[in-house]
mmCIF file of the C-alpha atoms, coordinates in Angstrom:
data_MODEL
# 
_entry.id   MODEL 
# 
loop_
_atom_site.group_PDB 
_atom_site.id 
_atom_site.type_symbol 
_atom_site.label_atom_id 
_atom_site.label_alt_id 
_atom_site.label_comp_id 
_atom_site.label_asym_id 
_atom_site.label_entity_id 
_atom_site.label_seq_id 
_atom_site.pdbx_PDB_ins_code 
_atom_site.Cartn_x 
_atom_site.Cartn_y 
_atom_site.Cartn_z 
_atom_site.occupancy 
_atom_site.B_iso_or_equiv 
_atom_site.pdbx_formal_charge 
_atom_site.auth_seq_id 
_atom_site.auth_comp_id 
_atom_site.auth_asym_id 
_atom_site.auth_atom_id 
_atom_site.pdbx_PDB_model_num 
ATOM 1   C CA . MET A 1 1   ? 102.253 50.729 16.379 1.00 0.00 ? 1   MET A CA 1 
ATOM 2   C CA . LEU A 1 2   ? 103.903 53.627 14.549 1.00 0.00 ? 2   LEU A CA 1 
ATOM 3   C CA . VAL A 1 3   ? 102.806 55.953 17.333 1.00 0.00 ? 3   VAL A CA 1 
ATOM 4   C CA . ARG A 1 4   ? 104.298 53.752 19.932 1.00 0.00 ? 4   ARG A CA 1 
ATOM 5   C CA . ALA A 1 5   ? 107.596 53.470 18.070 1.00 0.00 ? 5   ALA A CA 1 
ATOM 6   C CA . PHE A 1 6   ? 107.673 57.248 17.692 1.00 0.00 ? 6   PHE A CA 1 
ATOM 7   C CA . ALA A 1 7   ? 107.018 57.685 21.503 1.00 0.00 ? 7   ALA A CA 1 
ATOM 8   C CA . ARG A 1 8   ? 109.990 55.483 22.382 1.00 0.00 ? 8   ARG A CA 1 
ATOM 9   C CA . MET A 1 9   ? 112.350 56.808 19.660 1.00 0.00 ? 9   MET A CA 1 
ATOM 10  C CA . THR A 1 10  ? 111.783 60.350 20.982 1.00 0.00 ? 10  THR A CA 1 
ATOM 11  C CA . ALA A 1 11  ? 112.482 59.467 24.677 1.00 0.00 ? 11  ALA A CA 1 
ATOM 12  C CA . LEU A 1 12  ? 108.827 59.498 25.313 1.00 0.00 ? 12  LEU A CA 1 
ATOM 13  C CA . THR A 1 13  ? 109.298 57.283 28.230 1.00 0.00 ? 13  THR A CA 1 
ATOM 14  C CA . ALA A 1 14  ? 110.830 60.163 30.189 1.00 0.00 ? 14  ALA A CA 1 
ATOM 15  C CA . LEU A 1 15  ? 108.537 62.802 28.672 1.00 0.00 ? 15  LEU A CA 1 
ATOM 16  C CA . LEU A 1 16  ? 105.314 60.960 29.257 1.00 0.00 ? 16  LEU A CA 1 
ATOM 17  C CA . THR A 1 17  ? 106.133 60.204 32.953 1.00 0.00 ? 17  THR A CA 1 
ATOM 18  C CA . VAL A 1 18  ? 106.770 63.934 33.099 1.00 0.00 ? 18  VAL A CA 1 
ATOM 19  C CA . CYS A 1 19  ? 103.256 64.638 31.573 1.00 0.00 ? 19  CYS A CA 1 
ATOM 20  C CA . LEU A 1 20  ? 101.591 62.408 34.170 1.00 0.00 ? 20  LEU A CA 1 
ATOM 21  C CA . SER A 1 21  ? 102.040 65.104 36.796 1.00 0.00 ? 21  SER A CA 1 
ATOM 22  C CA . GLY A 1 22  ? 99.135  66.974 35.187 1.00 0.00 ? 22  GLY A CA 1 
ATOM 23  C CA . ALA A 1 23  ? 101.233 69.720 33.718 1.00 0.00 ? 23  ALA A CA 1 
ATOM 24  C CA . THR A 1 24  ? 101.266 70.474 29.984 1.00 0.00 ? 24  THR A CA 1 
ATOM 25  C CA . MET A 1 25  ? 103.858 70.974 27.319 1.00 0.00 ? 25  MET A CA 1 
ATOM 26  C CA . ALA A 1 26  ? 101.543 70.587 24.344 1.00 0.00 ? 26  ALA A CA 1 
ATOM 27  C CA . GLY A 1 27  ? 100.507 73.936 23.012 1.00 0.00 ? 27  GLY A CA 1 
ATOM 28  C CA . SER A 1 28  ? 101.380 77.426 24.154 1.00 0.00 ? 28  SER A CA 1 
ATOM 29  C CA . GLY A 1 29  ? 100.677 79.337 27.344 1.00 0.00 ? 29  GLY A CA 1 
ATOM 30  C CA . THR A 1 30  ? 99.711  77.436 30.598 1.00 0.00 ? 30  THR A CA 1 
ATOM 31  C CA . GLU A 1 31  ? 97.181  74.949 31.631 1.00 0.00 ? 31  GLU A CA 1 
ATOM 32  C CA . SER A 1 32  ? 96.141  74.071 35.206 1.00 0.00 ? 32  SER A CA 1 
ATOM 33  C CA . GLY A 1 33  ? 97.254  70.538 36.054 1.00 0.00 ? 33  GLY A CA 1 
ATOM 34  C CA . ALA A 1 34  ? 94.970  67.948 37.698 1.00 0.00 ? 34  ALA A CA 1 
ATOM 35  C CA . ASP A 1 35  ? 97.048  67.964 40.747 1.00 0.00 ? 35  ASP A CA 1 
ATOM 36  C CA . SER A 1 36  ? 99.322  71.085 40.437 1.00 0.00 ? 36  SER A CA 1 
ATOM 37  C CA . GLY A 1 37  ? 98.974  74.661 39.686 1.00 0.00 ? 37  GLY A CA 1 
ATOM 38  C CA . PRO A 1 38  ? 99.427  76.237 36.260 1.00 0.00 ? 38  PRO A CA 1 
ATOM 39  C CA . VAL A 1 39  ? 102.802 75.289 34.721 1.00 0.00 ? 39  VAL A CA 1 
ATOM 40  C CA . ALA A 1 40  ? 104.268 77.121 31.734 1.00 0.00 ? 40  ALA A CA 1 
ATOM 41  C CA . ARG A 1 41  ? 105.198 75.296 28.603 1.00 0.00 ? 41  ARG A CA 1 
ATOM 42  C CA . THR A 1 42  ? 108.753 74.012 28.934 1.00 0.00 ? 42  THR A CA 1 
ATOM 43  C CA . THR A 1 43  ? 110.912 76.049 26.436 1.00 0.00 ? 43  THR A CA 1 
ATOM 44  C CA . GLY A 1 44  ? 112.063 73.951 23.443 1.00 0.00 ? 44  GLY A CA 1 
ATOM 45  C CA . ALA A 1 45  ? 109.929 70.946 24.458 1.00 0.00 ? 45  ALA A CA 1 
ATOM 46  C CA . PRO A 1 46  ? 108.601 69.141 21.345 1.00 0.00 ? 46  PRO A CA 1 
ATOM 47  C CA . ALA A 1 47  ? 104.835 69.323 20.740 1.00 0.00 ? 47  ALA A CA 1 
ATOM 48  C CA . LEU A 1 48  ? 103.444 65.868 20.999 1.00 0.00 ? 48  LEU A CA 1 
ATOM 49  C CA . PRO A 1 49  ? 101.042 64.473 18.259 1.00 0.00 ? 49  PRO A CA 1 
ATOM 50  C CA . ASP A 1 50  ? 97.469  63.862 19.359 1.00 0.00 ? 50  ASP A CA 1 
ATOM 51  C CA . ALA A 1 51  ? 96.215  60.403 19.339 1.00 0.00 ? 51  ALA A CA 1 
ATOM 52  C CA . ALA A 1 52  ? 94.041  59.319 16.452 1.00 0.00 ? 52  ALA A CA 1 
ATOM 53  C CA . VAL A 1 53  ? 90.299  59.084 17.510 1.00 0.00 ? 53  VAL A CA 1 
ATOM 54  C CA . ILE A 1 54  ? 88.313  56.901 15.145 1.00 0.00 ? 54  ILE A CA 1 
ATOM 55  C CA . GLN A 1 55  ? 84.564  56.200 15.596 1.00 0.00 ? 55  GLN A CA 1 
ATOM 56  C CA . THR A 1 56  ? 82.765  53.152 14.143 1.00 0.00 ? 56  THR A CA 1 
ATOM 57  C CA . VAL A 1 57  ? 79.286  51.805 14.828 1.00 0.00 ? 57  VAL A CA 1 
ATOM 58  C CA . ALA A 1 58  ? 78.454  48.143 14.174 1.00 0.00 ? 58  ALA A CA 1 
ATOM 59  C CA . ASP A 1 59  ? 75.941  45.607 15.557 1.00 0.00 ? 59  ASP A CA 1 
ATOM 60  C CA . GLY A 1 60  ? 74.375  48.183 17.765 1.00 0.00 ? 60  GLY A CA 1 
ATOM 61  C CA . THR A 1 61  ? 77.630  49.252 19.455 1.00 0.00 ? 61  THR A CA 1 
ATOM 62  C CA . ALA A 1 62  ? 79.762  52.409 18.996 1.00 0.00 ? 62  ALA A CA 1 
ATOM 63  C CA . VAL A 1 63  ? 83.453  51.981 19.199 1.00 0.00 ? 63  VAL A CA 1 
ATOM 64  C CA . LEU A 1 64  ? 85.763  54.896 19.877 1.00 0.00 ? 64  LEU A CA 1 
ATOM 65  C CA . ARG A 1 65  ? 89.403  53.908 19.244 1.00 0.00 ? 65  ARG A CA 1 
ATOM 66  C CA . ILE A 1 66  ? 92.110  56.184 20.815 1.00 0.00 ? 66  ILE A CA 1 
ATOM 67  C CA . ASP A 1 67  ? 95.431  55.297 19.281 1.00 0.00 ? 67  ASP A CA 1 
ATOM 68  C CA . GLY A 1 68  ? 98.336  57.345 20.498 1.00 0.00 ? 68  GLY A CA 1 
ATOM 69  C CA . ILE A 1 69  ? 99.132  60.048 23.022 1.00 0.00 ? 69  ILE A CA 1 
ATOM 70  C CA . ILE A 1 70  ? 96.599  61.450 25.369 1.00 0.00 ? 70  ILE A CA 1 
ATOM 71  C CA . THR A 1 71  ? 96.396  65.239 24.998 1.00 0.00 ? 71  THR A CA 1 
ATOM 72  C CA . LYS A 1 72  ? 93.846  68.068 25.499 1.00 0.00 ? 72  LYS A CA 1 
ATOM 73  C CA . GLY A 1 73  ? 92.874  67.796 21.882 1.00 0.00 ? 73  GLY A CA 1 
ATOM 74  C CA . VAL A 1 74  ? 92.111  64.146 22.305 1.00 0.00 ? 74  VAL A CA 1 
ATOM 75  C CA . GLU A 1 75  ? 90.166  64.811 25.521 1.00 0.00 ? 75  GLU A CA 1 
ATOM 76  C CA . GLN A 1 76  ? 88.064  67.293 23.541 1.00 0.00 ? 76  GLN A CA 1 
ATOM 77  C CA . ARG A 1 77  ? 87.490  65.050 20.577 1.00 0.00 ? 77  ARG A CA 1 
ATOM 78  C CA . LEU A 1 78  ? 86.421  62.175 22.965 1.00 0.00 ? 78  LEU A CA 1 
ATOM 79  C CA . THR A 1 79  ? 83.963  64.496 24.697 1.00 0.00 ? 79  THR A CA 1 
ATOM 80  C CA . ASP A 1 80  ? 82.445  65.681 21.386 1.00 0.00 ? 80  ASP A CA 1 
ATOM 81  C CA . ALA A 1 81  ? 82.186  62.162 20.077 1.00 0.00 ? 81  ALA A CA 1 
ATOM 82  C CA . VAL A 1 82  ? 80.540  60.790 23.294 1.00 0.00 ? 82  VAL A CA 1 
ATOM 83  C CA . GLN A 1 83  ? 78.094  63.492 23.704 1.00 0.00 ? 83  GLN A CA 1 
ATOM 84  C CA . ALA A 1 84  ? 77.048  63.256 19.973 1.00 0.00 ? 84  ALA A CA 1 
ATOM 85  C CA . LEU A 1 85  ? 76.116  59.577 20.408 1.00 0.00 ? 85  LEU A CA 1 
ATOM 86  C CA . PRO A 1 86  ? 72.661  58.507 21.466 1.00 0.00 ? 86  PRO A CA 1 
ATOM 87  C CA . ARG A 1 87  ? 72.736  57.750 25.199 1.00 0.00 ? 87  ARG A CA 1 
ATOM 88  C CA . THR A 1 88  ? 71.171  54.474 24.816 1.00 0.00 ? 88  THR A CA 1 
ATOM 89  C CA . LEU A 1 89  ? 73.887  53.234 22.320 1.00 0.00 ? 89  LEU A CA 1 
ATOM 90  C CA . PRO A 1 90  ? 76.503  51.043 24.206 1.00 0.00 ? 90  PRO A CA 1 
ATOM 91  C CA . LEU A 1 91  ? 79.936  52.441 23.719 1.00 0.00 ? 91  LEU A CA 1 
ATOM 92  C CA . VAL A 1 92  ? 83.337  50.618 23.764 1.00 0.00 ? 92  VAL A CA 1 
ATOM 93  C CA . ILE A 1 93  ? 86.483  52.884 24.233 1.00 0.00 ? 93  ILE A CA 1 
ATOM 94  C CA . GLU A 1 94  ? 89.265  50.969 22.700 1.00 0.00 ? 94  GLU A CA 1 
ATOM 95  C CA . LEU A 1 95  ? 92.761  52.136 23.801 1.00 0.00 ? 95  LEU A CA 1 
ATOM 96  C CA . SER A 1 96  ? 96.288  51.764 22.452 1.00 0.00 ? 96  SER A CA 1 
ATOM 97  C CA . SER A 1 97  ? 98.332  54.484 24.101 1.00 0.00 ? 97  SER A CA 1 
ATOM 98  C CA . PRO A 1 98  ? 101.674 55.116 25.727 1.00 0.00 ? 98  PRO A CA 1 
ATOM 99  C CA . GLY A 1 99  ? 100.060 57.616 28.016 1.00 0.00 ? 99  GLY A CA 1 
ATOM 100 C CA . GLY A 1 100 ? 100.048 61.370 28.046 1.00 0.00 ? 100 GLY A CA 1 
ATOM 101 C CA . PHE A 1 101 ? 99.031  64.357 30.103 1.00 0.00 ? 101 PHE A CA 1 
ATOM 102 C CA . THR A 1 102 ? 97.285  63.756 33.406 1.00 0.00 ? 102 THR A CA 1 
ATOM 103 C CA . SER A 1 103 ? 95.271  66.953 33.173 1.00 0.00 ? 103 SER A CA 1 
ATOM 104 C CA . ALA A 1 104 ? 93.611  65.641 29.958 1.00 0.00 ? 104 ALA A CA 1 
ATOM 105 C CA . GLY A 1 105 ? 93.455  61.975 31.157 1.00 0.00 ? 105 GLY A CA 1 
ATOM 106 C CA . TYR A 1 106 ? 91.824  62.869 34.483 1.00 0.00 ? 106 TYR A CA 1 
ATOM 107 C CA . ARG A 1 107 ? 89.190  64.841 32.603 1.00 0.00 ? 107 ARG A CA 1 
ATOM 108 C CA . MET A 1 108 ? 88.614  61.937 30.228 1.00 0.00 ? 108 MET A CA 1 
ATOM 109 C CA . ILE A 1 109 ? 88.132  59.738 33.308 1.00 0.00 ? 109 ILE A CA 1 
ATOM 110 C CA . ASP A 1 110 ? 85.665  62.146 34.750 1.00 0.00 ? 110 ASP A CA 1 
ATOM 111 C CA . LEU A 1 111 ? 83.756  62.280 31.477 1.00 0.00 ? 111 LEU A CA 1 
ATOM 112 C CA . ILE A 1 112 ? 83.463  58.491 31.274 1.00 0.00 ? 112 ILE A CA 1 
ATOM 113 C CA . LEU A 1 113 ? 82.337  58.223 34.893 1.00 0.00 ? 113 LEU A CA 1 
ATOM 114 C CA . ALA A 1 114 ? 79.773  60.972 34.510 1.00 0.00 ? 114 ALA A CA 1 
ATOM 115 C CA . GLU A 1 115 ? 78.331  59.404 31.388 1.00 0.00 ? 115 GLU A CA 1 
ATOM 116 C CA . ARG A 1 116 ? 78.161  55.929 33.098 1.00 0.00 ? 116 ARG A CA 1 
ATOM 117 C CA . GLU A 1 117 ? 76.410  57.618 36.090 1.00 0.00 ? 117 GLU A CA 1 
ATOM 118 C CA . LYS A 1 118 ? 73.786  58.964 33.715 1.00 0.00 ? 118 LYS A CA 1 
ATOM 119 C CA . GLY A 1 119 ? 73.150  55.436 32.468 1.00 0.00 ? 119 GLY A CA 1 
ATOM 120 C CA . ARG A 1 120 ? 75.329  55.308 29.319 1.00 0.00 ? 120 ARG A CA 1 
ATOM 121 C CA . PRO A 1 121 ? 76.922  51.882 28.983 1.00 0.00 ? 121 PRO A CA 1 
ATOM 122 C CA . ILE A 1 122 ? 80.738  52.442 28.503 1.00 0.00 ? 122 ILE A CA 1 
ATOM 123 C CA . ALA A 1 123 ? 83.222  49.584 28.310 1.00 0.00 ? 123 ALA A CA 1 
ATOM 124 C CA . THR A 1 124 ? 86.955  49.767 27.651 1.00 0.00 ? 124 THR A CA 1 
ATOM 125 C CA . ARG A 1 125 ? 89.135  47.432 25.629 1.00 0.00 ? 125 ARG A CA 1 
ATOM 126 C CA . VAL A 1 126 ? 92.709  46.697 24.695 1.00 0.00 ? 126 VAL A CA 1 
ATOM 127 C CA . ARG A 1 127 ? 93.345  44.349 21.850 1.00 0.00 ? 127 ARG A CA 1 
ATOM 128 C CA . ALA A 1 128 ? 95.940  41.593 21.434 1.00 0.00 ? 128 ALA A CA 1 
ATOM 129 C CA . GLY A 1 129 ? 99.510  42.814 20.851 1.00 0.00 ? 129 GLY A CA 1 
ATOM 130 C CA . GLU A 1 130 ? 98.768  46.345 21.993 1.00 0.00 ? 130 GLU A CA 1 
ATOM 131 C CA . ALA A 1 131 ? 99.583  48.391 25.160 1.00 0.00 ? 131 ALA A CA 1 
ATOM 132 C CA . CYS A 1 132 ? 97.864  50.676 27.559 1.00 0.00 ? 132 CYS A CA 1 
ATOM 133 C CA . GLU A 1 133 ? 100.560 52.583 29.521 1.00 0.00 ? 133 GLU A CA 1 
ATOM 134 C CA . SER A 1 134 ? 100.820 55.262 31.993 1.00 0.00 ? 134 SER A CA 1 
ATOM 135 C CA . MET A 1 135 ? 97.809  57.632 32.051 1.00 0.00 ? 135 MET A CA 1 
ATOM 136 C CA . CYS A 1 136 ? 95.962  55.198 29.684 1.00 0.00 ? 136 CYS A CA 1 
ATOM 137 C CA . VAL A 1 137 ? 95.537  52.776 32.514 1.00 0.00 ? 137 VAL A CA 1 
ATOM 138 C CA . GLY A 1 138 ? 93.416  55.323 34.466 1.00 0.00 ? 138 GLY A CA 1 
ATOM 139 C CA . VAL A 1 139 ? 91.271  55.925 31.435 1.00 0.00 ? 139 VAL A CA 1 
ATOM 140 C CA . PHE A 1 140 ? 90.863  52.103 30.851 1.00 0.00 ? 140 PHE A CA 1 
ATOM 141 C CA . LEU A 1 141 ? 89.848  51.747 34.474 1.00 0.00 ? 141 LEU A CA 1 
ATOM 142 C CA . ALA A 1 142 ? 87.046  54.288 34.078 1.00 0.00 ? 142 ALA A CA 1 
ATOM 143 C CA . GLY A 1 143 ? 85.037  51.956 31.898 1.00 0.00 ? 143 GLY A CA 1 
ATOM 144 C CA . TYR A 1 144 ? 83.133  48.769 32.827 1.00 0.00 ? 144 TYR A CA 1 
ATOM 145 C CA . PRO A 1 145 ? 83.389  45.981 31.821 1.00 0.00 ? 145 PRO A CA 1 
ATOM 146 C CA . ARG A 1 146 ? 87.093  46.258 31.045 1.00 0.00 ? 146 ARG A CA 1 
ATOM 147 C CA . TYR A 1 147 ? 88.096  43.932 28.256 1.00 0.00 ? 147 TYR A CA 1 
ATOM 148 C CA . ALA A 1 148 ? 91.590  42.935 27.181 1.00 0.00 ? 148 ALA A CA 1 
ATOM 149 C CA . ALA A 1 149 ? 93.524  40.190 25.215 1.00 0.00 ? 149 ALA A CA 1 
ATOM 150 C CA . PRO A 1 150 ? 95.634  37.938 27.400 1.00 0.00 ? 150 PRO A CA 1 
ATOM 151 C CA . ASN A 1 151 ? 98.780  39.319 25.967 1.00 0.00 ? 151 ASN A CA 1 
ATOM 152 C CA . ALA A 1 152 ? 97.741  43.014 26.027 1.00 0.00 ? 152 ALA A CA 1 
ATOM 153 C CA . GLU A 1 153 ? 100.209 44.940 28.144 1.00 0.00 ? 153 GLU A CA 1 
ATOM 154 C CA . PHE A 1 154 ? 99.741  47.503 30.890 1.00 0.00 ? 154 PHE A CA 1 
ATOM 155 C CA . MET A 1 155 ? 102.193 49.797 32.472 1.00 0.00 ? 155 MET A CA 1 
ATOM 156 C CA . VAL A 1 156 ? 102.019 52.023 35.514 1.00 0.00 ? 156 VAL A CA 1 
ATOM 157 C CA . HIS A 1 157 ? 104.687 54.156 37.212 1.00 0.00 ? 157 HIS A CA 1 
ATOM 158 C CA . ALA A 1 158 ? 105.192 57.292 39.260 1.00 0.00 ? 158 ALA A CA 1 
ATOM 159 C CA . PRO A 1 159 ? 104.342 60.641 37.659 1.00 0.00 ? 159 PRO A CA 1 
ATOM 160 C CA . ARG A 1 160 ? 106.910 63.487 37.310 1.00 0.00 ? 160 ARG A CA 1 
ATOM 161 C CA . MET A 1 161 ? 106.571 67.274 37.070 1.00 0.00 ? 161 MET A CA 1 
ATOM 162 C CA . ALA A 1 162 ? 106.767 68.542 33.483 1.00 0.00 ? 162 ALA A CA 1 
ATOM 163 C CA . GLU A 1 163 ? 108.912 71.632 34.172 1.00 0.00 ? 163 GLU A CA 1 
ATOM 164 C CA . ASP A 1 164 ? 111.817 69.781 35.782 1.00 0.00 ? 164 ASP A CA 1 
ATOM 165 C CA . GLY A 1 165 ? 111.209 66.011 35.924 1.00 0.00 ? 165 GLY A CA 1 
ATOM 166 C CA . ARG A 1 166 ? 110.700 65.950 39.722 1.00 0.00 ? 166 ARG A CA 1 
ATOM 167 C CA . MET A 1 167 ? 108.649 63.329 41.368 1.00 0.00 ? 167 MET A CA 1 
ATOM 168 C CA . THR A 1 168 ? 106.427 64.315 44.275 1.00 0.00 ? 168 THR A CA 1 
ATOM 169 C CA . LEU A 1 169 ? 104.669 62.366 46.907 1.00 0.00 ? 169 LEU A CA 1 
ATOM 170 C CA . ARG A 1 170 ? 101.594 64.413 46.349 1.00 0.00 ? 170 ARG A CA 1 
ATOM 171 C CA . THR A 1 171 ? 101.252 63.736 42.606 1.00 0.00 ? 171 THR A CA 1 
ATOM 172 C CA . THR A 1 172 ? 102.105 60.004 43.115 1.00 0.00 ? 172 THR A CA 1 
ATOM 173 C CA . THR A 1 173 ? 99.593  59.675 45.962 1.00 0.00 ? 173 THR A CA 1 
ATOM 174 C CA . THR A 1 174 ? 96.984  61.378 43.899 1.00 0.00 ? 174 THR A CA 1 
ATOM 175 C CA . MET A 1 175 ? 97.522  59.008 40.964 1.00 0.00 ? 175 MET A CA 1 
ATOM 176 C CA . VAL A 1 176 ? 97.611  55.866 43.138 1.00 0.00 ? 176 VAL A CA 1 
ATOM 177 C CA . SER A 1 177 ? 94.542  56.948 44.944 1.00 0.00 ? 177 SER A CA 1 
ATOM 178 C CA . ARG A 1 178 ? 92.713  57.487 41.709 1.00 0.00 ? 178 ARG A CA 1 
ATOM 179 C CA . LEU A 1 179 ? 93.562  53.995 40.448 1.00 0.00 ? 179 LEU A CA 1 
ATOM 180 C CA . VAL A 1 180 ? 92.290  52.566 43.657 1.00 0.00 ? 180 VAL A CA 1 
ATOM 181 C CA . SER A 1 181 ? 89.010  54.649 43.468 1.00 0.00 ? 181 SER A CA 1 
ATOM 182 C CA . LEU A 1 182 ? 88.483  53.246 39.846 1.00 0.00 ? 182 LEU A CA 1 
ATOM 183 C CA . GLY A 1 183 ? 88.673  49.638 40.999 1.00 0.00 ? 183 GLY A CA 1 
ATOM 184 C CA . ALA A 1 184 ? 92.349  48.595 41.146 1.00 0.00 ? 184 ALA A CA 1 
ATOM 185 C CA . SER A 1 185 ? 92.793  46.315 44.037 1.00 0.00 ? 185 SER A CA 1 
ATOM 186 C CA . GLN A 1 186 ? 94.765  47.423 47.129 1.00 0.00 ? 186 GLN A CA 1 
ATOM 187 C CA . GLY A 1 187 ? 96.678  44.176 47.024 1.00 0.00 ? 187 GLY A CA 1 
ATOM 188 C CA . TRP A 1 188 ? 97.865  44.821 43.463 1.00 0.00 ? 188 TRP A CA 1 
ATOM 189 C CA . ILE A 1 189 ? 98.830  48.255 44.361 1.00 0.00 ? 189 ILE A CA 1 
ATOM 190 C CA . GLU A 1 190 ? 101.049 47.058 47.126 1.00 0.00 ? 190 GLU A CA 1 
ATOM 191 C CA . GLN A 1 191 ? 102.517 44.504 44.717 1.00 0.00 ? 191 GLN A CA 1 
ATOM 192 C CA . VAL A 1 192 ? 103.461 47.352 42.338 1.00 0.00 ? 192 VAL A CA 1 
ATOM 193 C CA . ARG A 1 193 ? 104.730 49.337 45.166 1.00 0.00 ? 193 ARG A CA 1 
ATOM 194 C CA . ALA A 1 194 ? 106.917 46.469 46.491 1.00 0.00 ? 194 ALA A CA 1 
ATOM 195 C CA . ALA A 1 195 ? 108.413 46.137 43.057 1.00 0.00 ? 195 ALA A CA 1 
ATOM 196 C CA . GLY A 1 196 ? 109.373 49.736 42.858 1.00 0.00 ? 196 GLY A CA 1 
ATOM 197 C CA . GLY A 1 197 ? 106.637 50.677 40.462 1.00 0.00 ? 197 GLY A CA 1 
ATOM 198 C CA . PHE A 1 198 ? 105.769 53.884 42.269 1.00 0.00 ? 198 PHE A CA 1 
ATOM 199 C CA . SER A 1 199 ? 109.340 54.859 43.091 1.00 0.00 ? 199 SER A CA 1 
ATOM 200 C CA . GLY A 1 200 ? 110.171 56.472 39.881 1.00 0.00 ? 200 GLY A CA 1 
ATOM 201 C CA . SER A 1 201 ? 112.805 53.977 38.976 1.00 0.00 ? 201 SER A CA 1 
ATOM 202 C CA . VAL A 1 202 ? 110.628 51.263 37.476 1.00 0.00 ? 202 VAL A CA 1 
ATOM 203 C CA . ASP A 1 203 ? 107.974 51.112 34.748 1.00 0.00 ? 203 ASP A CA 1 
ATOM 204 C CA . TYR A 1 204 ? 105.896 48.348 36.026 1.00 0.00 ? 204 TYR A CA 1 
ATOM 205 C CA . ARG A 1 205 ? 104.460 46.129 33.276 1.00 0.00 ? 205 ARG A CA 1 
ATOM 206 C CA . GLU A 1 206 ? 102.150 43.226 33.296 1.00 0.00 ? 206 GLU A CA 1 
ATOM 207 C CA . THR A 1 207 ? 100.003 41.426 30.706 1.00 0.00 ? 207 THR A CA 1 
ATOM 208 C CA . ALA A 1 208 ? 96.306  41.186 31.045 1.00 0.00 ? 208 ALA A CA 1 
ATOM 209 C CA . ASP A 1 209 ? 96.299  37.559 31.927 1.00 0.00 ? 209 ASP A CA 1 
ATOM 210 C CA . ALA A 1 210 ? 98.899  38.134 34.626 1.00 0.00 ? 210 ALA A CA 1 
ATOM 211 C CA . LEU A 1 211 ? 96.940  41.016 35.977 1.00 0.00 ? 211 LEU A CA 1 
ATOM 212 C CA . SER A 1 212 ? 93.810  38.650 36.098 1.00 0.00 ? 212 SER A CA 1 
ATOM 213 C CA . ALA A 1 213 ? 95.734  35.986 37.801 1.00 0.00 ? 213 ALA A CA 1 
ATOM 214 C CA . ALA A 1 214 ? 96.956  38.492 40.459 1.00 0.00 ? 214 ALA A CA 1 
ATOM 215 C CA . GLY A 1 215 ? 93.409  39.617 41.143 1.00 0.00 ? 215 GLY A CA 1 
ATOM 216 C CA . ALA A 1 216 ? 94.372  43.200 40.157 1.00 0.00 ? 216 ALA A CA 1 
ATOM 217 C CA . ASN A 1 217 ? 90.788  43.980 39.054 1.00 0.00 ? 217 ASN A CA 1 
ATOM 218 C CA . VAL A 1 218 ? 92.284  46.082 36.353 1.00 0.00 ? 218 VAL A CA 1 
ATOM 219 C CA . VAL A 1 219 ? 91.042  43.863 33.500 1.00 0.00 ? 219 VAL A CA 1 
ATOM 220 C CA . THR A 1 220 ? 87.488  42.247 34.249 1.00 0.00 ? 220 THR A CA 1 
ATOM 221 C CA . HIS A 1 221 ? 87.202  40.180 31.102 1.00 0.00 ? 221 HIS A CA 1 
ATOM 222 C CA . LEU A 1 222 ? 89.902  38.458 29.008 1.00 0.00 ? 222 LEU A CA 1 
ATOM 223 C CA . ILE A 1 223 ? 88.945  38.207 25.436 1.00 0.00 ? 223 ILE A CA 1 
ATOM 224 C CA . HIS A 1 224 ? 90.391  35.892 22.743 1.00 0.00 ? 224 HIS A CA 1 
# 
């Protein structure tokens, strides 16, 4: 909860939509974005804190909880943790995140999909009263089954470029296509689009129970 409060208090709504383009402002130098070329760190941009990554194992299932902002450091810690676990051990990735950098988030998605393809069971989960926003939604969609409490909140919106805050059709199309490829229904995508959720002017939010009722195929199982 403190991370989410920090995010909003530091204008993270704007900053994280910027990060969704795949460019980076965390750390020095450059990093190739998922759907753009290398972009230099914006002068004076605040470094964003990495999400906490906490691992527990109970009742024959490993849980990796990601609480906070998706960054390159979080991506690396997730990769290290997943690869260190026995492949036969079921894994749940629990998310509570305002989003983050697309370059890191897309690689996290690719990791989860690759591990599932190799036979590792990986589910995702969002608990009651928590939120999965922006880049977090793509990471959530990479797991299966996808569990969420009825009042868990999900938010999607159009990405913006890190260096100047621009939206581009290419980055938005890439992001929407990725959501669909991960299982989000085309009907729900059109619903979001009609409400302005991919226009850059609206952060489109829905609870897990509303997503289920809409047939969005974002959440596959409601938990109580």
